[in-house]
C-alpha positions, 0 to 999 in steps of 0.5 A: 160443304153446306151446313145442311149436309154437315148437320146431316153427316153429324146426325148419321154418325151419331146414329151409327155410333149409337147403333154400334153401342147398342149392338155391343151392349146386346153382345156383351149381355148375351156373352155375360149371360152365357158365361154366368149361367150355372149348370143345372142343379139336376146334374150328378148322381142320384139314388132312385126312390128304392135306394137300390140303383143310382142314375147319373144325370148329364147334359147331352147337348141341350138336353138332360139325359140319365144312365144307370151308374150304380146298382146295389145288386148288379148281378143275377143269381148266376153271378152274371151282369143284369140284362134288360130282360123285360124289354118289349123288343126281344133284340134289346133283351141282352143289353146290360142294365149297367150304363143303360140310358134310362131317360133323355130328351129333357128340355128346360122349361120356364118354370125351372122344371125339365120336361118333354123327355122320356124315362125307361124302367128296366124292371118292367120294360116300359117307357113313360113321359117324364118331368124332373125338378129340383126340390132342394140341393139333395132332392129331385122329384121325378114324375113319370106320366103317360101323356097327362101329368095329372095322372102321373106318379112322382118319385123322390130321388136323393143325391148320391155321393160323387165317388159312388162307384160305377156299376160297370167297374163294380162288376169287374171288381166284384164289389158292391157298395 
């Protein structure tokens, strides 16, 4: 073997070894980042701005979504579970409010907010664009808007205890918290 080909072979092996090390570093960094990533602060149960309802925020795939978890008054004047009576779709007006998904498709933004999703207000039967962001360990800012954030309204939600009973269970037991 000539010295030229031996030198070339050594260089190729060094390049290959360096490339393998770089690949291993990239894979290690990616796995480490995925493992070390904290769950979003926004997860959990939150009292809405009125304090008469609570929404459980969960991860739904890569999105955040929220379902009604608790209602101070889950029953109507006849003692029946509340339904989505104000929904503009007549076929949806009999869906129970407890457990109803009230927001979804929120995606993480570079500034720490979650945006690009929707929020539904069963009290009025309307949906809006929504942005949420943590404003501390126990405070969540929920901004509803119709296309332009500047003209939206921000509501402050407070963290609820993790053991707040699910309104579906409260209805079954006849209890209110």
